[in-house]
Each structure stands twice: as C-alpha cells, then as structure tokens.
C-alpha positions, 0 to 999 in steps of 0.5 A, a space after each residue: 719621631 724616634 729618629 729625632 730622639 736618636 739624633 738628639 741623643 747622638 748630639 749630646 753624646 757628641 758633646 760629651 765626647 768632644 770634651 773627653 778628647 780635648 781633655 786627653 789630647 791636650 798637648 803638654 806645654 812648657 808654661 802652664 797658662 790655664 785658659 777656658 770657658 764654660 756654659 751655665 744653663 738656667 732653663 733654656 737661657 745660656 750664660 757663656 764665659 771664658 778667659 778669652 774670646 776663643 774659649 767663649 766662642 768654643 763654649 758657645 758652640 758646644 752650648 748650641 749643640 747641647 741645646 739642639 740635642 735636648 731640643 731634638 729629644 723633646 720633639 722626638 718624644 712630644 707626640 708619644 703618649 709616654 715619655 722617659 727621663 733619666 739623669 744624674 746630679 753631682 752635688 760635690 761627690 754625692 751622685 743623685 740619680 733619677 729616673 721616670 717612665 718606660 725607659 727611665 732606668 735605662 736612661 739613668 744608667 746611661 747618665 751614670 756612665 757618662 758621669 762616671 767617665 767624666 769624673 775619671 776625666 777630671 781626675 785625670 786631667 787634675 793629676 796631669 796638670 799637677 804633674 806639669 807643675 812638678 817638672 
C-alpha cells in the first residue's frame, strides 16, 4: 500500500512541477495576449474553464492527474490502522497550515514548501508580465 501512496505523491508533485516549468519557460512574445485555463474542484467534481479549447483541455488533463494522485494516496492509506493528512490553505495572503496523524507535521511542512514555491512563481510571473507591458 505504501507504493500507492508514493505513486500518488509523485503524481501530485509532477503536476506542481509541470505548472512551475510552464511558468518559467514561457517565451516572451510581442503581443501580450493572455490565455489560460483552470479547474475548480468541488469534492471529486471538477469544473473546468479556459479561454479556448486548448487551455481547457490542458486544465482537464492536469485535473485528471491531480485526481489520480489523490486517489492513489487515499487507496494507499485505506488499509492501514492510522492515516495522516497535512496541507495549507491560502485565504488571500494568510496561510492556514494543518496536519494530523503520525506524519501530519511533515506533510504540513511539504505543503508549506510547495505553497511557498507557487507563491514565488506567481510573483515572478506577475513581475515578468509587468516588464513585458513596459517594453
């Protein structure tokens, strides 16, 4: 069962890495037309949106990868006597960190690190767009 948990964690980490790499390696273009997509998860139900079909499809693929990752983590920890959970929720700039179970503190720490990386990438992305508009 721990192999499924490891596979789930790897899939979720791969999803975060794909987002980070795509934000960093985005080529600068003359025109600043912004396109994108996203997914809002309400429980297990994904709500996919995008500026065009390509971005909505990319968001849907990322949502499937994230759902598979979470499902593998849940399946891997289902038969064990104890389970752990940890995470971070940002409400505006305020992080709310939580962790429970034997591995809760380490999972909360991993969540804070991933959240921090994503916040830095978001700031970098905003700085880059503002720099492109000035040129």
